[in-house]
LOSE-643594 format. One record per atom (N, C-alpha, C): residue in three letters; atom name; z, x, y. Coordinates in nm, 3 decimals. Layout:
N
  code  site        z        x        y
   ALA    CA        Z        X        Y
...
This chain:
163
  code  site        z        x        y
   UNK     N   15.934   12.242   16.093
   UNK    CA   15.881   12.299   15.973
   UNK     C   15.994   12.371   15.900
   UNK     N   15.995   12.362   15.770
   UNK    CA   16.099   12.426   15.692
   UNK     C   16.045   12.553   15.632
   UNK     N   16.135   12.627   15.572
   UNK    CA   16.094   12.755   15.516
   UNK     C   16.010   12.737   15.390
   UNK     N   16.033   12.633   15.316
   UNK    CA   15.964   12.617   15.190
   UNK     C   15.824   12.560   15.209
   UNK     N   15.794   12.512   15.326
   UNK    CA   15.661   12.456   15.347
   UNK     C   15.566   12.565   15.391
   UNK     N   15.446   12.559   15.340
   UNK    CA   15.349   12.656   15.388
   UNK     C   15.313   12.626   15.532
   UNK     N   15.255   12.726   15.593
   UNK    CA   15.219   12.712   15.734
   UNK     C   15.112   12.605   15.750
   UNK     N   15.132   12.513   15.838
   UNK    CA   15.037   12.406   15.869
   UNK     C   15.056   12.284   15.784
   UNK     N   15.150   12.283   15.692
   UNK    CA   15.173   12.165   15.609
   UNK     C   15.274   12.077   15.677
   UNK     N   15.258   11.954   15.663
   UNK    CA   15.352   11.861   15.723
   UNK     C   15.408   11.769   15.615
   UNK     N   15.525   11.723   15.636
   UNK    CA   15.591   11.635   15.540
   UNK     C   15.566   11.493   15.588
   UNK     N   15.530   11.407   15.500
   UNK    CA   15.508   11.270   15.542
   UNK     C   15.640   11.208   15.588
   UNK     N   15.627   11.106   15.658
   UNK    CA   15.742   11.043   15.718
   UNK     C   15.835   10.982   15.614
   UNK     N   15.787   10.940   15.502
   UNK    CA   15.876   10.880   15.402
   UNK     C   15.951   10.987   15.324
   UNK     N   15.923   11.109   15.344
   UNK    CA   15.995   11.217   15.281
   UNK     C   15.937   11.260   15.147
   UNK     N   15.835   11.197   15.101
   UNK    CA   15.774   11.233   14.972
   UNK     C   15.642   11.304   14.996
   UNK     N   15.611   11.391   14.906
   UNK    CA   15.483   11.460   14.915
   UNK     C   15.372   11.362   14.881
   UNK     N   15.258   11.376   14.942
   UNK    CA   15.150   11.280   14.914
   UNK     C   15.105   11.291   14.768
   UNK     N   15.068   11.176   14.711
   UNK    CA   15.022   11.173   14.573
   UNK     C   14.873   11.145   14.575
   UNK     N   14.805   11.229   14.504
   UNK    CA   14.660   11.214   14.498
   UNK     C   14.622   11.166   14.357
   UNK     N   14.529   11.078   14.352
   UNK    CA   14.481   11.037   14.220
   UNK     C   14.382   11.140   14.172
   UNK     N   14.396   11.171   14.044
   UNK    CA   14.307   11.270   13.988
   UNK     C   14.170   11.205   13.970
   UNK     N   14.066   11.278   14.000
   UNK    CA   13.929   11.227   13.988
   UNK     C   13.892   11.220   13.840
   UNK     N   13.847   11.104   13.799
   UNK    CA   13.801   11.086   13.662
   UNK     C   13.654   11.048   13.667
   UNK     N   13.571   11.137   13.611
   UNK    CA   13.427   11.103   13.614
   UNK     C   13.400   10.985   13.519
   UNK     N   13.296   10.913   13.550
   UNK    CA   13.257   10.799   13.466
   UNK     C   13.212   10.851   13.331
   UNK     N   13.246   10.777   13.225
   UNK    CA   13.198   10.821   13.093
   UNK     C   13.046   10.814   13.090
   UNK     N   12.984   10.904   13.013
   UNK    CA   12.837   10.902   13.010
   UNK     C   12.788   10.768   12.955
   UNK     N   12.681   10.721   13.012
   UNK    CA   12.623   10.594   12.968
   UNK     C   12.562   10.612   12.830
   UNK     N   12.583   10.511   12.745
   UNK    CA   12.525   10.515   12.611
   UNK     C   12.376   10.493   12.622
   UNK     N   12.306   10.577   12.549
   UNK    CA   12.161   10.561   12.548
   UNK     C   12.128   10.455   12.445
   UNK     N   12.078   10.347   12.491
   UNK    CA   12.045   10.237   12.402
   UNK     C   11.907   10.258   12.344
   UNK     N   11.889   10.206   12.222
   UNK    CA   11.757   10.210   12.161
   UNK     C   11.743   10.318   12.056
   UNK     N   11.824   10.422   12.059
   UNK    CA   11.809   10.529   11.960
   UNK     C   11.847   10.480   11.821
   UNK     N   11.958   10.409   11.809
   UNK    CA   11.998   10.355   11.679
   UNK     C   11.897   10.255   11.628
   UNK     N   11.849   10.174   11.717
   UNK    CA   11.747   10.074   11.680
   UNK     C   11.617   10.144   11.639
   UNK     N   11.584   10.250   11.708
   UNK    CA   11.463   10.326   11.676
   UNK     C   11.473   10.383   11.535
   UNK     N   11.591   10.439   11.499
   UNK    CA   11.608   10.495   11.365
   UNK     C   11.600   10.386   11.258
   UNK     N   11.652   10.268   11.289
   UNK    CA   11.644   10.157   11.193
   UNK     C   11.499   10.116   11.171
   UNK     N   11.424   10.109   11.278
   UNK    CA   11.283   10.071   11.268
   UNK     C   11.205   10.176   11.189
   UNK     N   11.230   10.304   11.220
   UNK    CA   11.161   10.411   11.146
   UNK     C   11.200   10.411   10.999
   UNK     N   11.325   10.386   10.968
   UNK    CA   11.371   10.380   10.829
   UNK     C   11.306   10.264   10.754
   UNK     N   11.299   10.147   10.818
   UNK    CA   11.236   10.031   10.756
   UNK     C   11.087   10.056   10.735
   UNK     N   11.023   10.118   10.831
   UNK    CA   10.881   10.150   10.818
   UNK     C   10.857   10.247   10.703
   UNK     N   10.942   10.348   10.692
   UNK    CA   10.931   10.443   10.582
   UNK     C   10.950   10.373   10.448
   UNK     N   11.045   10.282   10.440
   UNK    CA   11.069   10.207   10.316
   UNK     C   10.946   10.124   10.279
   UNK     N   10.886   10.058   10.375
   UNK    CA   10.765    9.978   10.349
   UNK     C   10.652   10.067   10.298
   UNK     N   10.634   10.182   10.361
   UNK    CA   10.528   10.275   10.318
   UNK     C   10.553   10.321   10.175
   UNK     N   10.679   10.355   10.142
   UNK    CA   10.711   10.399   10.005
   UNK     C   10.686   10.288    9.904
   UNK     N   10.719   10.165    9.938
   UNK    CA   10.694   10.052    9.847
   UNK     C   10.545   10.035    9.825
   UNK     N   10.467   10.042    9.931
   UNK    CA   10.321   10.026    9.918
   UNK     C   10.262   10.138    9.834
   UNK     N   10.302   10.260    9.859
   UNK    CA   10.249   10.374    9.783
   UNK     C   10.288   10.362    9.635
   UNK     N   10.413   10.325    9.608
   UNK    CA   10.458   10.308    9.470
   UNK     C   10.382   10.198    9.398
   UNK     N   10.361   10.087    9.467
   UNK    CA   10.286    9.975    9.407
   UNK     C   10.143   10.016    9.378
   UNK     N   10.081   10.088    9.472
   UNK    CA    9.943   10.131    9.450
   UNK     C    9.935   10.227    9.332
   UNK     N   10.035   10.312    9.315
   UNK    CA   10.035   10.405    9.201
   UNK     C   10.046   10.329    9.070
   UNK     N   10.133   10.227    9.066
   UNK    CA   10.147   10.147    8.945
   UNK     C   10.018   10.072    8.913
   UNK     N    9.959   10.010    9.014
   UNK    CA    9.835    9.935    8.993
   UNK     C    9.723   10.030    8.951
   UNK     N    9.717   10.146    9.016
   UNK    CA    9.614   10.244    8.980
   UNK     C    9.628   10.290    8.837
   UNK     N    9.753   10.312    8.793
   UNK    CA    9.776   10.354    8.655
   UNK     C    9.736   10.245    8.556
   UNK     N    9.771   10.121    8.589
   UNK    CA    9.735   10.009    8.501
   UNK     C    9.584    9.990    8.497
   UNK     N    9.518   10.002    8.612
   UNK    CA    9.373    9.988    8.617
   UNK     C    9.304   10.096    8.535
   UNK     N    9.357   10.218    8.540
   UNK    CA    9.298   10.327    8.462
   UNK     C    9.314   10.299    8.313
   UNK     N    9.432   10.249    8.273
   UNK    CA    9.453   10.217    8.132
   UNK     C    9.357   10.109    8.085
   UNK     N    9.339   10.004    8.164
   UNK    CA    9.245    9.897    8.127
   UNK     C    9.104    9.953    8.118
   UNK     N    9.066   10.038    8.215
   UNK    CA    8.933   10.097    8.213
   UNK     C    8.914   10.184    8.088
   UNK     N    9.018   10.262    8.056
   UNK    CA    9.011   10.345    7.934
   UNK     C    8.997   10.257    7.810
   UNK     N    9.075   10.147    7.805
   UNK    CA    9.068   10.056    7.690
   UNK     C    8.930    9.990    7.680
   UNK     N    8.870    9.960    7.794
   UNK    CA    8.738    9.894    7.794
   UNK     C    8.629    9.986    7.741
   UNK     N    8.651   10.116    7.747
   UNK    CA    8.549   10.210    7.703
   UNK     C    8.587   10.286    7.575
   UNK     N    8.701   10.253    7.519
   UNK    CA    8.746   10.321    7.397
   UNK     C    8.663   10.275    7.277
   UNK     N    8.640   10.365    7.186
   UNK    CA    8.566   10.333    7.063
   UNK     C    8.666   10.309    6.951
   UNK     N    8.642   10.200    6.873
   UNK    CA    8.733   10.162    6.766
   UNK     C    8.653   10.130    6.639
   UNK     N    8.722   10.147    6.527
   UNK    CA    8.669   10.104    6.398
   UNK     C    8.749    9.980    6.358
   UNK     N    8.680    9.868    6.337
   UNK    CA    8.746    9.744    6.297
   UNK     C    8.694    9.706    6.158
   UNK     N    8.786    9.689    6.064
   UNK    CA    8.749    9.649    5.928
   UNK     C    8.809    9.513    5.899
   UNK     N    8.724    9.421    5.852
   UNK    CA    8.768    9.290    5.806
   UNK     C    8.766    9.293    5.654
   UNK     N    8.872    9.240    5.592
   UNK    CA    8.877    9.234    5.446
   UNK     C    8.915    9.092    5.404
   UNK     N    8.853    9.047    5.292
   UNK    CA    8.889    8.919    5.233
   UNK     C    8.903    8.941    5.083
   UNK     N    9.015    8.894    5.030
   UNK    CA    9.038    8.901    4.885
   UNK     C    9.079    8.762    4.837
   UNK     N    9.060    8.737    4.709
   UNK    CA    9.100    8.608    4.653
   UNK     C    9.020    8.575    4.530
   UNK     N    8.976    8.449    4.521
   UNK    CA    8.900    8.401    4.405
   UNK     C    8.768    8.474    4.390
   UNK     N    8.663    8.401    4.362
   UNK    CA    8.534    8.465    4.337
   UNK     C    8.443    8.466    4.458
   UNK     N    8.446    8.357    4.539
   UNK    CA    8.357    8.348    4.656
   UNK     C    8.428    8.280    4.771
   UNK     N    8.380    8.308    4.895
   UNK    CA    8.435    8.244    5.014
   UNK     C    8.329    8.238    5.123
   UNK     N    8.345    8.141    5.211
   UNK    CA    8.263    8.135    5.333
   UNK     C    8.341    8.210    5.441
   UNK     N    8.274    8.308    5.502
   UNK    CA    8.343    8.398    5.596
   UNK     C    8.274    8.395    5.731
   UNK     N    8.354    8.381    5.837
   UNK    CA    8.303    8.388    5.974
   UNK     C    8.388    8.492    6.047
   UNK     N    8.322    8.582    6.121
   UNK    CA    8.395    8.689    6.190
   UNK     C    8.325    8.723    6.321
   UNK     N    8.401    8.782    6.413
   UNK    CA    8.340    8.832    6.537
   UNK     C    8.272    8.963    6.505
   UNK     N    8.151    8.977    6.554
   UNK    CA    8.072    9.095    6.520
   UNK     C    8.071    9.200    6.631
   UNK     N    8.136    9.173    6.744
   UNK    CA    8.148    9.271    6.852
   UNK     C    8.259    9.227    6.947
   UNK     N    8.284    9.305    7.050
   UNK    CA    8.391    9.271    7.145
   UNK     C    8.348    9.166    7.246
   UNK     N    8.226    9.118    7.238
   UNK    CA    8.178    9.012    7.328
   UNK     C    8.192    8.875    7.265
   UNK     N    8.265    8.865    7.155
   UNK    CA    8.293    8.740    7.084
   UNK     C    8.170    8.681    7.015
   UNK     N    8.070    8.763    6.989
   UNK    CA    7.956    8.716    6.909
   UNK     C    8.007    8.697    6.767
   UNK     N    7.953    8.597    6.697
   UNK    CA    8.001    8.571    6.562
   UNK     C    7.890    8.591    6.459
   UNK     N    7.937    8.617    6.339
   UNK    CA    7.846    8.629    6.224
   UNK     C    7.909    8.549    6.110
   UNK     N    7.825    8.505    6.018
   UNK    CA    7.876    8.424    5.907
   UNK     C    7.810    8.467    5.777
   UNK     N    7.888    8.467    5.671
   UNK    CA    7.837    8.492    5.538
   UNK     C    7.890    8.381    5.448
   UNK     N    7.797    8.302    5.393
   UNK    CA    7.836    8.191    5.305
   UNK     C    7.836    8.236    5.160
   UNK     N    7.932    8.186    5.085
   UNK    CA    7.946    8.216    4.943
   UNK     C    7.946    8.366    4.917
   UNK     N    8.019    8.439    5.004
   UNK    CA    8.029    8.585    4.988
   UNK     C    8.115    8.617    4.867
   UNK     N    8.069    8.712    4.788
   UNK    CA    8.141    8.753    4.668
   UNK     C    8.266    8.832    4.710
   UNK     N    8.381    8.799    4.649
   UNK    CA    8.508    8.865    4.680
   UNK     C    8.540    8.970    4.575
   UNK     N    8.610    9.075    4.607
   UNK    CA    8.659    9.112    4.740
   UNK     C    8.543    9.151    4.833
   UNK     N    8.562    9.126    4.961
   UNK    CA    8.460    9.147    5.062
   UNK     C    8.521    9.228    5.176
   UNK     N    8.442    9.317    5.236
   UNK    CA    8.488    9.388    5.356
   UNK     C    8.369    9.422    5.444
   UNK     N    8.398    9.435    5.571
   UNK    CA    8.295    9.468    5.670
   UNK     C    8.360    9.557    5.775
   UNK     N    8.301    9.673    5.802
   UNK    CA    8.352    9.764    5.904
   UNK     C    8.255    9.767    6.020
   UNK     N    8.310    9.749    6.139
   UNK    CA    8.231    9.750    6.263
   UNK     C    8.283    9.861    6.353
   UNK     N    8.192    9.933    6.416
   UNK    CA    8.229   10.030    6.518
   UNK     C    8.200    9.965    6.652
   UNK     N    8.306    9.944    6.730
   UNK    CA    8.294    9.870    6.856
   UNK     C    8.346    9.955    6.971
   UNK     N    8.302    9.919    7.091
   UNK    CA    8.351    9.982    7.213
   UNK     C    8.419    9.875    7.296
   UNK     N    8.541    9.904    7.338
   UNK    CA    8.615    9.808    7.421
   UNK     C    8.741    9.762    7.351
   UNK     N    8.806    9.664    7.411
   UNK    CA    8.931    9.612    7.357
   UNK     C    8.903    9.529    7.232
   UNK     N    8.987    9.545    7.132
   UNK    CA    8.968    9.477    7.004
   UNK     C    9.046    9.346    6.997
   UNK     N    9.128    9.316    7.098
   UNK    CA    9.203    9.191    7.094
   UNK     C    9.105    9.075    7.092
   UNK     N    9.129    8.983    7.005
   UNK    CA    9.039    8.868    6.993
   UNK     C    8.937    8.883    6.881
   UNK     N    8.922    9.002    6.828
   UNK    CA    8.834    9.018    6.712
   UNK     C    8.902    8.944    6.597
   UNK     N    8.828    8.854    6.530
   UNK    CA    8.893    8.773    6.428
   UNK     C    8.802    8.742    6.310
   UNK     N    8.866    8.691    6.207
   UNK    CA    8.795    8.654    6.084
   UNK     C    8.860    8.527    6.028
   UNK     N    8.777    8.442    5.971
   UNK    CA    8.824    8.323    5.898
   UNK     C    8.752    8.323    5.764
   UNK     N    8.827    8.296    5.658
   UNK    CA    8.769    8.290    5.523
   UNK     C    8.818    8.161    5.458
   UNK     N    8.722    8.088    5.399
   UNK    CA    8.756    7.960    5.337
   UNK     C    8.722    7.962    5.189
   UNK     N    8.821    7.919    5.108
   UNK    CA    8.796    7.902    4.965
   UNK     C    8.685    7.799    4.947
   UNK     N    8.609    7.817    4.843
   UNK    CA    8.502    7.720    4.817
   UNK     C    8.557    7.582    4.784
   UNK     N    8.473    7.483    4.800
   UNK    CA    8.510    7.344    4.770
   UNK     C    8.474    7.308    4.626
   UNK     N    8.431    7.407    4.549
   UNK    CA    8.384    7.380    4.413
   UNK     C    8.494    7.396    4.310
   UNK     N    8.616    7.365    4.349
   UNK    CA    8.725    7.374    4.253
   UNK     C    8.805    7.501    4.266
   UNK     N    8.768    7.592    4.355
   UNK    CA    8.845    7.715    4.374
   UNK     C    8.977    7.678    4.439
   UNK     N    9.086    7.702    4.372
   UNK    CA    9.216    7.663    4.425
   UNK     C    9.312    7.780    4.434
   UNK     N    9.263    7.901    4.417
   UNK    CA    9.351    8.019    4.423
   UNK     C    9.382    8.059    4.565
   UNK     N    9.445    8.171    4.577
   UNK    CA    9.480    8.225    4.709
   UNK     C    9.360    8.294    4.771
   UNK     N    9.357    8.290    4.903
   UNK    CA    9.256    8.366    4.979
   UNK     C    9.331    8.440    5.089
   UNK     N    9.302    8.568    5.105
   UNK    CA    9.374    8.652    5.201
   UNK     C    9.274    8.723    5.291
   UNK     N    9.302    8.723    5.420
   UNK    CA    9.220    8.800    5.515
   UNK     C    9.307    8.909    5.575
   UNK     N    9.241    9.013    5.623
   UNK    CA    9.313    9.125    5.685
   UNK     C    9.223    9.186    5.792
   UNK     N    9.285    9.224    5.905
   UNK    CA    9.214    9.297    6.012
   UNK     C    9.277    9.435    6.021
   UNK     N    9.192    9.538    6.014
   UNK    CA    9.238    9.677    6.023
   UNK     C    9.167    9.740    6.143
   UNK     N    9.246    9.792    6.237
   UNK    CA    9.190    9.857    6.357
   UNK     C    9.228   10.004    6.353
   UNK     N    9.127   10.089    6.355
   UNK    CA    9.146   10.235    6.353
   UNK     C    9.238   10.277    6.238
   UNK     N    9.218   10.217    6.122
   UNK    CA    9.293   10.255    6.002
   UNK     C    9.430   10.190    5.989
   UNK     N    9.470   10.108    6.085
   UNK    CA    9.602   10.045    6.080
   UNK     C    9.586    9.894    6.064
   UNK     N    9.652    9.838    5.960
   UNK    CA    9.648    9.694    5.939
   UNK     C    9.725    9.625    6.052
   UNK     N    9.655    9.537    6.127
   UNK    CA    9.718    9.471    6.241
   UNK     C    9.745    9.323    6.217
   UNK     N    9.680    9.264    6.116
   UNK    CA    9.705    9.122    6.087
   UNK     C    9.661    9.091    5.945
   UNK     N    9.746    9.017    5.873
   UNK    CA    9.715    8.969    5.738
   UNK     C    9.762    8.825    5.728
   UNK     N    9.684    8.743    5.658
   UNK    CA    9.722    8.603    5.640
   UNK     C    9.671    8.556    5.505
   UNK     N    9.749    8.472    5.439
   UNK    CA    9.711    8.419    5.308
   UNK     C    9.724    8.268    5.309
   UNK     N    9.631    8.203    5.241
   UNK    CA    9.633    8.058    5.226
   UNK     C    9.593    8.027    5.082
   UNK     N    9.626    7.909    5.033
   UNK    CA    9.587    7.877    4.895
   UNK     C    9.550    7.730    4.882
   UNK     N    9.467    7.704    4.782
   UNK    CA    9.423    7.568    4.754
   UNK     C    9.274    7.554    4.775
   UNK     N    9.221    7.443    4.725
   UNK    CA    9.079    7.418    4.739
   UNK     C    9.045    7.396    4.886
   UNK     N    8.947    7.470    4.936
   UNK    CA    8.907    7.460    5.078
   UNK     C    9.003    7.524    5.175
   UNK     N    9.103    7.599    5.125
   UNK    CA    9.202    7.663    5.213
   UNK     C    9.135    7.766    5.304
   UNK     N    9.188    7.779    5.423
   UNK    CA    9.133    7.874    5.521
   UNK     C    9.241    7.973    5.560
   UNK     N    9.207    8.100    5.553
   UNK    CA    9.292    8.208    5.601
   UNK     C    9.224    8.266    5.724
   UNK     N    9.301    8.276    5.835
   UNK    CA    9.247    8.330    5.960
   UNK     C    9.332    8.445    6.010
   UNK     N    9.265    8.545    6.062
   UNK    CA    9.335    8.664    6.117
   UNK     C    9.267    8.704    6.246
   UNK     N    9.347    8.742    6.345
   UNK    CA    9.294    8.792    6.473
   UNK     C    9.368    8.918    6.512
   UNK     N    9.293    9.013    6.564
   UNK    CA    9.355    9.136    6.614
   UNK     C    9.435    9.103    6.739
   UNK     N    9.555    9.159    6.750
   UNK    CA    9.637    9.131    6.871
   UNK     C    9.581    9.201    6.993
């Protein structure tokens, strides 16, 4: 035993001190499924948001249609031109029609209706008795002119429909 060696230590026969490998613990195992779980939850949240947004849009559109179906409107039909015309017009929002033959011009009719006014229309025809001037129809909804049309000649027809 030498002086530099601690008591009870021995030197290996090859003259080198023993070499020990340092202990390295295994790296922690990756927990699988957490990333996949977040992707699934994110996709599910996205689907829910799309469904809720779509339902809100449809609900808003349905409410607007319902409001339009119950709204009250004033619809005025006007015909100007020669002296007389045969006039056919829708008399309500259910597409019922009314007719006035040889109506004296200028002519107008105001209807108070409930519901959508699209499709409310009027046709006016110049007489076949030699009337060859212009004939003009107009549709006015709630005080606003929405359609005007003019035609001319014997038997000419002017037609107007509310958009």
